Each structure stands twice: as C-alpha cells, then as structure tokens.
C-alpha positions as CSV (number, residue, x, y, z in Angstrom):
1,M,87.8,140.8,-31.7
2,V,84.2,141.1,-32.7
3,C,81.5,141.2,-31.1
4,A,78.9,138.1,-31.1
5,T,76.2,139.4,-28.2
6,V,75.0,142.4,-28.4
7,R,77.5,144.2,-30.9
8,K,77.2,141.7,-33.7
9,G,79.5,142.8,-36.6
10,E,82.3,145.5,-34.0
11,E,85.2,145.2,-32.7
12,C,85.0,144.8,-29.1
13,P,87.8,144.4,-26.6
14,F,86.0,142.3,-24.0
15,M,84.9,139.7,-26.6
16,T,87.5,136.4,-26.4
17,A,86.9,133.4,-28.1
18,Q,84.9,131.8,-25.3
19,G,82.3,135.0,-25.6
20,C,81.8,138.0,-24.4
21,S,84.5,138.6,-20.9
22,Y,83.4,141.2,-19.4
23,N,80.9,140.7,-16.3
24,G,78.3,139.6,-16.5
25,G,79.0,138.6,-20.6
26,I,77.5,141.8,-22.4
27,C,77.5,145.0,-22.6
28,H,74.1,147.2,-20.4
29,E,72.4,150.0,-22.9
30,I,72.9,153.5,-22.0
31,V,71.4,156.2,-19.5
32,E,69.6,158.6,-19.3
33,K,72.2,160.9,-18.6
34,C,74.1,159.3,-21.4
35,D,70.9,160.8,-24.8
36,G,72.7,163.4,-26.8
37,C,76.7,161.6,-26.9
38,N,78.4,161.8,-29.2
39,R,78.8,157.7,-28.5
40,S,76.0,156.5,-28.5
41,V,74.7,154.5,-30.8
42,E,72.1,152.7,-32.0
43,L,71.7,148.8,-32.6
44,S,68.6,146.1,-33.5
45,S,68.4,145.9,-29.3
46,G,68.3,149.1,-28.6
47,W,70.9,152.5,-27.2
48,Y,74.4,150.9,-26.2
49,C,77.4,153.3,-25.3
50,T,81.0,152.6,-28.3
51,A,83.4,153.4,-25.5
52,Y,82.1,151.6,-22.8
53,P,79.9,149.1,-21.7
54,D,78.6,149.6,-18.6
55,P,77.7,153.5,-18.8
56,S,75.8,153.4,-15.2
57,L,78.8,152.6,-13.5
58,K,80.7,156.4,-15.5
59,W,77.5,158.5,-14.3
60,K,77.4,156.3,-10.6
61,I,80.2,159.6,-8.9
62,G,79.3,161.8,-10.8
63,N,79.6,163.8,-14.5
64,C,81.2,160.8,-17.5
65,N,84.5,161.8,-18.3
66,L,83.8,159.7,-21.8
67,A,80.5,162.6,-22.2
68,S,80.1,164.7,-25.1
69,H,76.9,166.2,-24.7
70,V,78.5,167.7,-20.8
71,A,80.7,170.3,-20.8
72,S,82.6,170.8,-17.6
73,A,82.5,174.3,-15.4
74,L,86.1,175.5,-14.9
75,S,86.2,177.8,-11.7
76,T,88.4,180.4,-11.5
77,T,89.3,181.3,-8.1
78,K,91.7,184.5,-7.5
79,A,94.4,183.1,-5.7
80,K,95.7,185.5,-3.2
81,I,98.5,188.4,-2.6
82,N,100.5,189.0,-0.1
83,P,100.2,192.6,0.7
84,L,103.5,193.5,1.9
85,K,105.5,191.4,-1.4
86,A,102.6,193.5,-3.8
87,S,103.9,197.0,-2.1
88,K,107.9,195.7,-3.2
89,R,107.0,194.7,-5.9
90,R,105.3,198.1,-6.8
91,N,108.3,199.6,-5.5
92,R,110.6,198.9,-8.3
C-alpha cells in the first residue's frame, strides 16, 4: 500500500488500511552510519532508508547488510597443509 505517514506517496510493505503496522507506527530517520548509502532518500521530513524502516537496528550488531557504501573485507587465511600428504603429492 501507499504510505500515508512519513513517506507519503511511496509504496510501503508495512502500510495497512488501519495505518502503519511497523513498531511505533512510523519509519525512523537514518543514523550517522547511513550517510553515503545509495538507499537513503531525502523526504520533506528528513532522510529515510528505502529498504528498512528502522536503520539503527541494522547497525546495532555491526555493519548493516544493506549498506551500499560499506565494503566487507574478506580475510584470506591460508589453509594448513599436512606435510606428509604434501610430500606424497610431490613424489607422484
């Protein structure tokens, strides 16, 4: 349904005939960590996330999994090689 509270005129999965069904009844503004994300949009009442109604909960445990401005660093760990098996492979 179309939002009638904060994001007037935009589609919202939490909007029902009785009003906003999200906890608290409204979407919450983005937090500082969301600055620079492609999913943040400026509306007349402030900056809001287009993907999640309460962005502070996404950042509570760590990085937001929807953040487009945060690059996840993959750790490359070298696998332990059994020296006995490695020597047998070399002898083939």
